[in-house]
C-alpha positions in Angstrom: 95.9 73.7 118.7 95.2 71.8 115.6 94.9 73.2 112.0 94.9 71.7 108.6 94.5 72.8 105.1 91.4 72.7 103.0 93.0 72.5 99.4 91.5 68.7 99.0 87.7 70.2 99.8 88.0 72.2 96.6 90.1 70.4 93.9 93.7 70.8 94.6 94.8 70.7 90.6 92.2 73.5 89.7 93.5 75.9 92.3 97.0 75.4 91.4 95.9 76.2 87.6 94.1 79.0 89.0 97.0 80.2 90.8 99.3 80.2 88.0 100.7 83.6 87.2 98.7 85.1 89.6 101.6 85.8 92.3 102.2 89.1 92.8 104.6 89.7 96.0 106.2 93.1 95.4 105.5 95.8 96.2 104.3 98.7 94.0 104.5 102.6 94.9 100.8 103.1 95.6 101.3 100.3 98.2 104.4 101.7 99.6 102.6 105.0 100.4 100.0 103.2 102.1 102.4 101.4 104.3 104.3 104.3 105.1 100.9 106.4 106.3 99.8 103.3 108.0 103.1 103.2 110.1 103.1 106.8 110.7 99.3 106.7 112.1 99.7 103.0 113.9 99.0 105.1 117.2 95.9 106.7 116.1 94.4 103.3 115.2 95.4 102.2 118.5 93.8 105.4 120.5 90.5 104.7 118.6 90.4 101.1 119.8 91.0 102.2 123.2 88.4 104.8 122.8 85.5 101.9 121.7 87.0 99.1 124.2 86.3 101.8 127.0 82.4 101.9 125.9 80.8 99.2 127.3 78.8 97.5 124.8 77.2 94.1 125.5 74.8 93.1 123.3 72.1 94.1 125.8 73.4 97.2 126.7 72.0 98.7 124.1 72.9 102.5 124.7 76.5 101.5 124.7 76.4 99.5 121.6 75.0 103.0 120.2 77.6 104.8 121.7 80.0 102.9 120.2 78.4 103.0 116.9 78.3 107.0 117.5 82.4 106.8 117.5 82.4 104.6 114.4 79.9 106.7 112.5 82.0 109.7 113.1 85.2 107.8 111.4 83.4 106.7 108.5 81.5 110.3 107.9 85.1 111.8 108.0 86.2 109.4 105.0 83.1 110.3 103.2 80.9 107.4 103.6 77.2 107.9 103.8 76.2 106.4 107.0 72.7 105.3 108.6 71.7 104.0 112.1 69.4 100.9 111.3 67.4 101.1 114.6 66.0 97.1 115.9 64.4 97.9 118.8 61.4 95.7 117.4 63.7 92.8 118.1 65.1 94.0 121.2 68.5 95.0 120.0 70.3 98.4 119.7 70.8 98.2 115.9 73.2 98.1 113.1 75.7 101.5 111.6 75.8 101.1 108.2 78.3 103.0 105.7 78.1 103.4 102.2 79.7 104.6 98.9 78.3 102.3 96.2 79.9 104.3 93.0 83.2 103.4 91.6 84.7 100.3 89.9 83.8 97.1 88.8 84.4 95.3 92.3 82.4 96.0 95.0 83.2 95.4 98.9 81.5 94.5 101.9 83.4 95.1 105.3 81.9 93.5 108.2 82.3 94.6 111.6 80.3 94.6 115.1 80.1 97.0 117.8 78.6 94.5 120.9 80.7 92.3 122.9 79.8 89.1 125.0 80.5 91.6 128.3 77.1 93.5 129.6 77.4 96.2 131.9 77.5 94.7 135.2 80.9 92.3 134.1 83.9 93.2 135.6 86.2 93.2 132.5 85.2 96.7 131.6 88.4 98.6 130.6 91.0 98.8 128.0 94.6 98.2 129.5 97.9 98.5 127.6 101.2 96.5 128.9 104.0 96.8 126.5 102.8 95.2 123.4 99.6 93.7 124.8 96.3 95.3 125.0 93.5 93.7 127.1 90.2 95.0 127.5 86.3 93.6 126.7 86.0 93.4 122.9 89.5 94.4 122.0 89.9 91.3 119.8 86.3 90.3 119.8 86.0 92.7 117.4 86.7 96.2 118.2 90.2 95.8 117.0 88.9 94.8 113.6 86.3 97.4 113.8 89.3 99.8 113.9 91.3 98.2 110.9 88.3 98.7 108.5 88.5 102.5 109.4 92.3 102.8 108.6 92.4 100.5 105.6 89.9 103.1 103.9 91.7 106.0 105.1 94.6 104.4 103.7 93.3 104.0 100.4 91.8 107.4 100.5 95.6 108.6 101.4 96.7 107.4 97.6 93.6 108.7 96.3 92.0 105.6 95.3 89.1 105.0 97.5 86.8 107.2 95.2 87.1 104.3 92.3 86.1 101.6 95.0 82.6 100.9 95.9 82.3 99.8 99.5 79.8 99.0 102.2 80.8 98.8 105.8 78.4 96.6 108.2 79.0 97.4 111.7 76.3 95.0 113.3 74.9 95.6 116.8 73.9 92.2 117.8 76.4 89.5 116.6 77.1 88.4 119.9 73.5 87.2 120.3 71.2 88.0 117.3 67.7 89.4 117.2 65.0 87.7 116.2 63.7 87.0 113.8 66.7 86.7 111.7 64.9 87.8 108.5 64.5 91.4 110.3 67.7 91.5 112.0 70.4 90.2 109.2 68.0 91.8 105.8 70.1 94.7 105.7 73.6 92.8 105.9 71.9 90.0 103.5 71.0 92.9 100.5 74.3 94.4 101.3 75.9 90.7 100.5 73.7 90.3 97.4 75.0 93.8 96.1 78.8 92.8 96.6 81.2 90.8 94.9 83.6 90.4 97.6 83.6 90.3 101.2 85.8 90.6 104.0 85.1 89.6 107.7 87.2 91.4 110.3 87.3 89.5 113.5 90.9 88.3 114.7 93.1 86.7 112.1 95.1 83.4 113.2 99.1 82.8 113.8 100.3 79.2 114.6 103.5 77.7 114.8 105.2 80.9 113.1 102.5 80.5 110.3 99.9 82.8 109.1 96.0 81.4 108.2 93.3 82.6 106.0 90.1 82.0 107.0 88.0 80.7 104.0 85.6 78.8 105.7 83.2 79.0 108.9 81.0 76.7 110.8 77.3 77.3 111.2 76.1 77.7 114.8 72.6 76.8 115.5 70.6 75.2 118.9 68.3 72.5 119.5 66.1 71.8 122.3 65.1 68.5 124.2 62.0 68.3 126.1 61.3 65.1 127.8 58.3 63.8 129.8 58.0 60.9 132.2 55.3 59.3 134.6 55.6 61.1 138.1 55.9 58.3 140.7 57.3 56.8 143.9 60.9 55.9 143.2 60.3 52.5 144.3 58.4 52.0 141.1 60.8 53.0 138.7 61.4 50.6 136.0 58.2 48.7 136.7 56.1 48.1 134.0 52.9 50.6 135.1 55.5 53.7 136.1 58.6 53.2 133.4 61.9 55.2 133.4 61.3 58.4 134.4 62.3 61.7 131.9 65.8 61.8 133.6 66.7 58.6 132.4 65.0 58.9 128.9 66.7 62.6 128.5 70.3 60.2 129.2 69.2 57.8 126.8 68.8 60.4 124.5 72.0 62.5 124.8 73.9 59.0 124.9 72.4 58.0 121.7 73.7 61.3 120.0 77.1 60.5 121.2 77.3 57.1 120.1 75.5 57.8 116.8 75.7 61.4 115.3 79.5 62.0 116.7 82.2 61.9 114.8 81.5 63.5 111.5 84.1 65.9 110.4 83.2 69.4 111.7 80.1 68.5 113.0 80.0 69.3 116.6 76.9 69.6 119.2 76.9 70.4 122.8 74.2 70.1 125.5 74.7 73.5 127.2 72.0 73.2 130.1 69.9 70.4 131.6 67.3 71.1 133.8 65.5 67.7 135.4 62.7 67.0 137.9 59.4 67.2 139.0 58.7 70.8 138.6 61.0 72.6 135.6 61.5 75.8 134.6 63.7 77.4 131.8 64.1 80.8 130.5 66.0 79.9 126.9 66.7 83.6 126.1 68.6 83.9 129.3 69.9 80.3 129.5 68.5 80.1 133.2 66.3 78.0 134.8 65.4 76.2 138.0 64.2 72.6 139.4 62.8 70.8 142.3 62.6 67.4 142.5 63.1 64.7 145.4 65.6 61.5 145.4 62.4 59.3 146.0 60.0 60.7 143.4 60.4 59.4 139.5 60.9 62.9 137.7 58.3 63.9 135.2 60.3 66.4 133.0 63.5 67.1 131.5 64.6 70.0 129.2 68.1 70.1 127.4 69.4 73.3 125.5 72.2 72.7 123.3 74.3 74.2 120.4 75.4 72.5 117.1 78.0 73.8 114.5 78.3 72.3 110.7 80.2 73.4 107.7 77.4 72.9 105.3 73.8 73.0 105.0 73.5 69.0 104.1 75.7 68.3 107.3 73.1 70.4 109.5 70.3 68.5 107.8 71.9 65.3 108.0 72.6 65.3 112.0 69.0 66.7 112.4 67.5 63.7 110.7 69.4 61.0 113.3 68.9 63.2 116.2 64.8 63.2 115.5 65.3 59.3 115.2 67.0 58.8 118.3 64.5 61.1 120.2 61.8 59.2 119.0 63.0 55.7 120.2 61.7 56.3 123.7 62.0 54.2 126.9 58.5 53.0 128.6 55.9 55.5 129.9 58.2 58.9 129.0 57.9 60.9 125.5 60.3 63.3 124.0 60.6 65.8 121.2 63.3 68.1 119.7 63.3 71.5 118.4 65.7 73.1 116.1 66.5 76.9 115.7 68.7 78.5 112.9 71.1 81.2 113.9 74.3 81.3 111.9 74.3 79.3 108.6 77.7 78.1 107.4 80.3 80.1 105.0 81.6 76.9 103.0 85.1 76.5 101.6 84.1 77.2 98.0 86.7 77.8 94.9 86.3 81.6 95.0 87.1 81.7 98.5 90.2 79.8 98.1 91.4 82.6 94.9 90.8 85.2 97.4 92.9 83.5 99.5 95.9 83.0 96.9 96.0 87.0 96.6 96.0 87.7 100.3 98.8 85.1 100.7 100.5 87.2 97.9 100.0 90.3 100.0 101.3 88.5 103.3 104.3 87.7 101.6 104.9 91.1 100.0 104.4 92.2 103.7 107.7 90.1 104.7 105.7 87.3 106.1 105.4 83.6 105.1 102.4 82.2 102.6 98.7 81.8 104.0 97.4 78.6 104.1 93.3 77.7 105.0 92.7 77.5 108.3 90.6 74.3 109.8 87.2 75.8 110.1 86.5 73.7 113.4 88.9 76.2 114.9 86.9 79.0 114.6 83.1 80.0 115.9 80.4 81.1 113.6 80.4 84.9 112.2 78.1 87.4 110.1 80.2 87.1 107.2 77.9 83.3 107.1 74.4 85.4 106.2 76.5 86.7 102.9 78.7 83.7 102.0 76.1 82.3 99.6 76.1 85.8 97.5 79.9 87.0 97.7 83.4 85.5 97.5 85.0 86.0 101.0 87.4 85.8 103.9 87.2 86.1 107.5 89.9 86.9 110.0 91.5 90.2 108.7 91.4 91.5 111.9 94.6 92.1 114.1 96.2 89.1 116.3 94.7 88.0 119.4 93.3 85.7 121.9 91.4 85.3 124.6 88.1 86.2 122.9 84.7 86.0 125.1 86.9 85.9 128.2 88.5 88.4 131.0 91.8 87.4 129.3 91.1 88.9 126.1 94.0 90.7 124.4 95.7 91.9 121.2 99.2 92.3 119.8 99.1 96.0 119.3 101.8 95.9 116.6 99.5 93.3 114.6 97.1 96.6 114.2 99.3 97.9 111.9 99.8 94.6 110.0 96.2 93.7 109.7 95.5 97.7 108.0 98.4 96.9 105.7 97.2 93.6 104.7 93.5 95.0 104.4 94.4 98.0 102.4 96.8 96.4 99.9 94.5 93.2 99.5 91.3 95.7 98.5 93.6 97.7 96.4 94.8 94.6 94.4 90.9 93.3 94.1 89.8 96.4 92.9 92.4 96.7 90.0 92.0 92.7 89.0 94.5 91.4 90.8 92.9 88.4 91.8 92.3 85.2 89.5 88.5 85.6 89.1 85.6 85.0 90.8 84.3 81.4 90.8 81.7 80.9 88.1 
């Protein structure tokens, strides 16, 4: 895996000046008390991870998503948050769980998790298993471990009597892995919470590489594109003749090769053709990503559908790529035509100076916990997430969960001792930020 710092993207001089005098690596009495409480309750936190992982909650398993919501609502209720289940059946999704305590000090926090996983009810990967310090199970890393970190960080703050002074909203979405539509409805409540907040923290898994911890201050967007190509159906002996043309599949190949040659290469921009269907008869369901085709080797194919995705670091980068793709699509081979459509899904979370300031404070916390400083992770190493929907409104950090790997695969695991580490990081970070121990919000 390749990682890089992002300081050049934000202005090294400004950041060094901002961090001057801000370092606070010693633990005070309140922070030490939280650490002791977290260590004493680490197994309870792991038991909650096990409880929720053992509830199958693939995005389209609405009952399972709601059942995980019941468990997490129980925990938020115990802390004293006002909880609400937001039904999303209109968009064919289970819904979202929100917990709110909006009174308190000047800094307002939004903490984001999600209840769903990529593993649907018929998947073979269904149960939590523990082997020493490693636990496996559907969603253990993405992101039921992180959901529990939120709860126990808030419990640690409550234990030392400071949570009442911290305005906080917890948002557990129920469709992060396959967002409902329209987005204006599916993410309305999350966006409103982001507009309310000053600081937003996302709790998907943390990153450690080459004996260093990495802070996530940026994430790329995730959008989709669909290419539809038509050609003139005829006997294949006539292909390339003036009256018959090149056929739909050759035109699709030209376009995809054009994307590769002319659009590929810009830093942080990637695009992928995920499925392709081509022949004389084509059916494709873009919601299920499934299709059927029929064609013959002696017939010029008349139709192709290609469905793909794209990731960018900024909206401007996305717009540039789309302009280039439309230009390539329009330059058709003889007797073919093509159109391309785009669908927005997750916007980018750009690496702002406000996010970098939060990184400095998190790095101080990490050093106070006996670990090294945290540099900024290359955003190309992470996928999209719900935090991106609120990135325009509040400074934020992602990757606040436990250490894990193998997300979206049957090899998904977390390191169990990193649960306590992640809870400590979150609790101390929120504590310090709530007391103004950061270097200020971006102006």
